[in-house]
N, CA, C and O atoms as a printed pandas DataFrame, in Angstrom:
     atom_number atom_name residue_name chain_id  residue_number  x_coord  y_coord  z_coord
0              1         N          UNK        A               1  -48.861   -4.386   20.138
1              2        CA          UNK        A               1  -47.951   -3.589   19.345
2              3         C          UNK        A               1  -46.561   -3.611   19.989
3              4         O          UNK        A               1  -46.436   -3.678   21.212
4              5         N          UNK        A               2  -45.547   -3.556   19.173
5              6        CA          UNK        A               2  -44.163   -3.639   19.621
6              7         C          UNK        A               2  -43.668   -2.272   20.088
7              8         O          UNK        A               2  -43.785   -1.283   19.365
8              9         N          UNK        A               3  -43.112   -2.223   21.304
9             10        CA          UNK        A               3  -42.574   -0.976   21.832
10            11         C          UNK        A               3  -41.045   -1.008   21.637
11            12         O          UNK        A               3  -40.329   -1.694   22.367
12            13         N          UNK        A               4  -40.568   -0.258   20.645
13            14        CA          UNK        A               4  -39.149   -0.305   20.289
14            15         C          UNK        A               4  -38.251    0.226   21.404
15            16         O          UNK        A               4  -37.144   -0.279   21.592
16            17         N          UNK        A               5  -38.700    1.216   22.131
17            18        CA          UNK        A               5  -37.892    1.768   23.227
18            19         C          UNK        A               5  -37.643    0.713   24.299
19            20         O          UNK        A               5  -36.529    0.594   24.809
20            21         N          UNK        A               6  -38.674   -0.049   24.640
21            22        CA          UNK        A               6  -38.528   -1.107   25.637
22            23         C          UNK        A               6  -37.633   -2.226   25.117
23            24         O          UNK        A               6  -36.808   -2.758   25.860
24            25         N          UNK        A               7  -37.790   -2.580   23.863
25            26        CA          UNK        A               7  -36.970   -3.633   23.273
26            27         C          UNK        A               7  -35.498   -3.225   23.242
27            28         O          UNK        A               7  -34.623   -4.056   23.487
28            29         N          UNK        A               8  -35.219   -1.973   22.947
29            30        CA          UNK        A               8  -33.833   -1.503   22.929
30            31         C          UNK        A               8  -33.209   -1.534   24.317
31            32         O          UNK        A               8  -32.010   -1.780   24.448
32            33         N          UNK        A               9  -33.995   -1.290   25.345
33            34        CA          UNK        A               9  -33.485   -1.358   26.720
34            35         C          UNK        A               9  -33.082   -2.785   27.085
35            36         O          UNK        A               9  -32.168   -2.981   27.886
36            37         N          UNK        A              10  -33.746   -3.776   26.510
37            38        CA          UNK        A              10  -33.458   -5.189   26.791
38            39         C          UNK        A              10  -32.270   -5.725   25.990
39            40         O          UNK        A              10  -31.730   -6.784   26.310
40            41         N          UNK        A              11  -31.875   -5.008   24.971
41            42        CA          UNK        A              11  -30.860   -5.510   24.044
42            43         C          UNK        A              11  -29.494   -5.601   24.706
43            44         O          UNK        A              11  -29.064   -4.671   25.388
44            45         N          UNK        A              12  -28.814   -6.725   24.503
45            46        CA          UNK        A              12  -27.425   -6.931   24.914
46            47         C          UNK        A              12  -26.724   -7.621   23.754
47            48         O          UNK        A              12  -27.205   -8.623   23.224
48            49         N          UNK        A              13  -25.584   -7.070   23.371
49            50        CA          UNK        A              13  -24.887   -7.680   22.245
50            51         C          UNK        A              13  -24.292   -9.025   22.643
51            52         O          UNK        A              13  -24.043   -9.290   23.819
52            53         N          UNK        A              14  -24.077   -9.837   21.670
53            54        CA          UNK        A              14  -23.511  -11.159   21.872
54            55         C          UNK        A              14  -22.053  -11.027   22.303
55            56         O          UNK        A              14  -21.348  -10.161   21.785
56            57         N          UNK        A              15  -21.578  -11.851   23.229
57            58        CA          UNK        A              15  -20.164  -11.781   23.643
58            59         C          UNK        A              15  -19.197  -12.041   22.487
59            60         O          UNK        A              15  -18.071  -11.545   22.490
60            61         N          UNK        A              16  -19.640  -12.816   21.509
61            62        CA          UNK        A              16  -18.778  -13.099   20.361
62            63         C          UNK        A              16  -18.471  -11.837   19.564
63            64         O          UNK        A              16  -17.404  -11.723   18.961
64            65         N          UNK        A              17  -19.401  -10.896   19.563
65            66        CA          UNK        A              17  -19.178   -9.648   18.822
66            67         C          UNK        A              17  -18.022   -8.875   19.460
67            68         O          UNK        A              17  -17.169   -8.342   18.750
68            69         N          UNK        A              18  -17.988   -8.812   20.769
69            70        CA          UNK        A              18  -16.888   -8.138   21.459
70            71         C          UNK        A              18  -15.555   -8.824   21.203
71            72         O          UNK        A              18  -14.539   -8.160   21.005
72            73         N          UNK        A              19  -15.558  -10.141   21.207
73            74        CA          UNK        A              19  -14.327  -10.893   20.935
74            75         C          UNK        A              19  -13.848  -10.636   19.510
75            76         O          UNK        A              19  -12.651  -10.492   19.263
76            77         N          UNK        A              20  -14.786  -10.582   18.587
77            78        CA          UNK        A              20  -14.438  -10.331   17.191
78            79         C          UNK        A              20  -13.850   -8.929   17.023
79            80         O          UNK        A              20  -12.861   -8.751   16.313
80            81         N          UNK        A              21  -14.455   -7.941   17.673
81            82        CA          UNK        A              21  -13.931   -6.572   17.602
82            83         C          UNK        A              21  -12.498   -6.520   18.123
83            84         O          UNK        A              21  -11.637   -5.895   17.504
84            85         N          UNK        A              22  -12.239   -7.161   19.237
85            86        CA          UNK        A              22  -10.885   -7.181   19.804
86            87         C          UNK        A              22   -9.898   -7.832   18.835
87            88         O          UNK        A              22   -8.787   -7.335   18.648
88            89         N          UNK        A              23  -10.302   -8.932   18.229
89            90        CA          UNK        A              23   -9.412   -9.640   17.302
90            91         C          UNK        A              23   -9.089   -8.778   16.089
91            92         O          UNK        A              23   -7.948   -8.764   15.627
92            93         N          UNK        A              24  -10.071   -8.065   15.571
93            94        CA          UNK        A              24   -9.853   -7.241   14.387
94            95         C          UNK        A              24   -9.002   -6.021   14.722
95            96         O          UNK        A              24   -8.054   -5.713   14.000
96            97         N          UNK        A              25   -9.326   -5.334   15.794
97            98        CA          UNK        A              25   -8.620   -4.099   16.120
98            99         C          UNK        A              25   -7.214   -4.332   16.660
99           100         O          UNK        A              25   -6.379   -3.430   16.587
100          101         N          UNK        A              26   -6.930   -5.508   17.197
101          102        CA          UNK        A              26   -5.610   -5.774   17.762
102          103         C          UNK        A              26   -4.622   -6.348   16.754
103          104         O          UNK        A              26   -3.472   -6.608   17.107
104          105         N          UNK        A              27   -5.037   -6.549   15.522
105          106        CA          UNK        A              27   -4.144   -7.069   14.487
106          107         C          UNK        A              27   -3.838   -5.973   13.492
107          108         O          UNK        A              27   -4.705   -5.179   13.126
108          109         N          UNK        A              28   -2.611   -5.945   13.069
109          110        CA          UNK        A              28   -2.194   -4.963   12.067
110          111         C          UNK        A              28   -2.504   -5.540   10.695
111          112         O          UNK        A              28   -1.682   -6.240   10.104
112          113         N          UNK        A              29   -3.685   -5.242   10.202
113          114        CA          UNK        A              29   -4.118   -5.783    8.923
114          115         C          UNK        A              29   -3.775   -4.791    7.814
115          116         O          UNK        A              29   -4.051   -3.596    7.924
116          117         N          UNK        A              30   -3.179   -5.298    6.761
117          118        CA          UNK        A              30   -2.829   -4.459    5.625
118          119         C          UNK        A              30   -3.972   -4.489    4.615
119          120         O          UNK        A              30   -4.606   -5.522    4.402
120          121         N          UNK        A              31   -4.217   -3.352    4.007
121          122        CA          UNK        A              31   -5.177   -3.329    2.918
122          123         C          UNK        A              31   -4.426   -3.079    1.624
123          124         O          UNK        A              31   -3.199   -2.980    1.624
124          125         N          UNK        A              32   -5.142   -2.977    0.539
125          126        CA          UNK        A              32   -4.511   -2.830   -0.764
126          127         C          UNK        A              32   -3.665   -1.561   -0.840
127          128         O          UNK        A              32   -2.599   -1.570   -1.455
128          129         N          UNK        A              33   -4.116   -0.485   -0.232
129          130        CA          UNK        A              33   -3.352    0.762   -0.253
130          131         C          UNK        A              33   -2.007    0.587    0.442
131          132         O          UNK        A              33   -0.983    1.043   -0.068
132          133         N          UNK        A              34   -1.999   -0.067    1.600
133          134        CA          UNK        A              34   -0.747   -0.320    2.311
134          135         C          UNK        A              34    0.215   -1.126    1.454
135          136         O          UNK        A              34    1.411   -0.837    1.410
136          137         N          UNK        A              35   -0.309   -2.133    0.774
137          138        CA          UNK        A              35    0.542   -2.967   -0.070
138          139         C          UNK        A              35    1.115   -2.179   -1.241
139          140         O          UNK        A              35    2.290   -2.339   -1.574
140          141         N          UNK        A              36    0.313   -1.338   -1.866
141          142        CA          UNK        A              36    0.800   -0.528   -2.980
142          143         C          UNK        A              36    1.858    0.474   -2.536
143          144         O          UNK        A              36    2.819    0.717   -3.266
144          145         N          UNK        A              37    1.701    1.057   -1.355
145          146        CA          UNK        A              37    2.700    1.991   -0.825
146          147         C          UNK        A              37    4.022    1.265   -0.609
147          148         O          UNK        A              37    5.080    1.798   -0.946
148          149         N          UNK        A              38    3.978    0.067   -0.057
149          150        CA          UNK        A              38    5.205   -0.704    0.165
150          151         C          UNK        A              38    5.869   -1.080   -1.157
151          152         O          UNK        A              38    7.094   -1.029   -1.273
152          153         N          UNK        A              39    5.076   -1.454   -2.144
153          154        CA          UNK        A              39    5.642   -1.775   -3.457
154          155         C          UNK        A              39    6.308   -0.547   -4.069
155          156         O          UNK        A              39    7.384   -0.653   -4.656
156          157         N          UNK        A              40    5.682    0.598   -3.937
157          158        CA          UNK        A              40    6.228    1.824   -4.510
158          159         C          UNK        A              40    7.537    2.213   -3.828
159          160         O          UNK        A              40    8.446    2.727   -4.480
160          161         N          UNK        A              41    7.638    1.974   -2.540
161          162        CA          UNK        A              41    8.879    2.281   -1.816
162          163         C          UNK        A              41   10.046    1.448   -2.340
163          164         O          UNK        A              41   11.184    1.915   -2.366
164          165         N          UNK        A              42    9.765    0.228   -2.753
165          166        CA          UNK        A              42   10.816   -0.679   -3.203
166          167         C          UNK        A              42   11.179   -0.540   -4.675
167          168         O          UNK        A              42   12.132   -1.170   -5.135
168          169         N          UNK        A              43   10.438    0.273   -5.420
169          170        CA          UNK        A              43   10.724    0.423   -6.847
170          171         C          UNK        A              43   11.980    1.230   -7.083
171          172         O          UNK        A              43   12.284    2.173   -6.352
172          173         N          UNK        A              44   12.700    0.844   -8.110
173          174        CA          UNK        A              44   13.859    1.622   -8.526
174          175         C          UNK        A              44   13.381    2.742   -9.431
175          176         O          UNK        A              44   12.429    2.564  -10.191
176          177         N          UNK        A              45   14.027    3.883   -9.356
177          178        CA          UNK        A              45   13.615    4.975  -10.261
178          179         C          UNK        A              45   13.858    4.591  -11.718
179          180         O          UNK        A              45   14.855    3.944  -12.037
180          181         N          UNK        A              46   12.971    4.980  -12.573
181          182        CA          UNK        A              46   13.086    4.696  -14.004
182          183         C          UNK        A              46   13.898    5.811  -14.641
183          184         O          UNK        A              46   13.612    6.994  -14.458
184          185         N          UNK        A              47   14.926    5.408  -15.400
185          186        CA          UNK        A              47   15.746    6.405  -16.085
186          187         C          UNK        A              47   14.967    7.007  -17.233
187          188         O          UNK        A              47   14.248    6.310  -17.948
188          189         N          UNK        A              48   15.117    8.304  -17.402
189          190        CA          UNK        A              48   14.421    8.984  -18.483
190          191         C          UNK        A              48   14.974    8.540  -19.820
191          192         O          UNK        A              48   16.189    8.537  -20.021
192          193         N          UNK        A              49   14.107    8.170  -20.725
193          194        CA          UNK        A              49   14.533    7.765  -22.064
194          195         C          UNK        A              49   14.316    8.926  -23.032
195          196         O          UNK        A              49   13.312    9.633  -22.944
196          197         N          UNK        A              50   15.240    9.117  -23.937
197          198        CA          UNK        A              50   15.026   10.169  -24.936
198          199         C          UNK        A              50   13.851    9.784  -25.839
199          200         O          UNK        A              50   13.687    8.619  -26.202
200          201         N          UNK        A              51   13.075   10.740  -26.178
201          202        CA          UNK        A              51   11.945   10.504  -27.063
202          203         C          UNK        A              51   12.450   10.226  -28.473
203          204         O          UNK        A              51   13.332   10.929  -28.965
204          205         N          UNK        A              52   11.914    9.236  -29.106
205          206        CA          UNK        A              52   12.373    8.869  -30.454
206          207         C          UNK        A              52   11.306    9.194  -31.495
207          208         O          UNK        A              52   11.073    8.411  -32.416
208          209         N          UNK        A              53   10.667   10.337  -31.352
209          210        CA          UNK        A              53    9.637   10.702  -32.332
210          211         C          UNK        A              53   10.204   11.467  -33.459
211          212         O          UNK        A              53    9.474   11.853  -34.373
């Protein structure tokens, strides 16, 4: 039978996982929200139009 506690004690993560974490966390990655905020900052205000109803 498999002893999960013993197996967990033997576990060591792959060195590539640590390298990947460093690469992801050390880069300023923009997501869609960041891009939309930047677009909104650059928009010109829309002039109010009189209603023609």
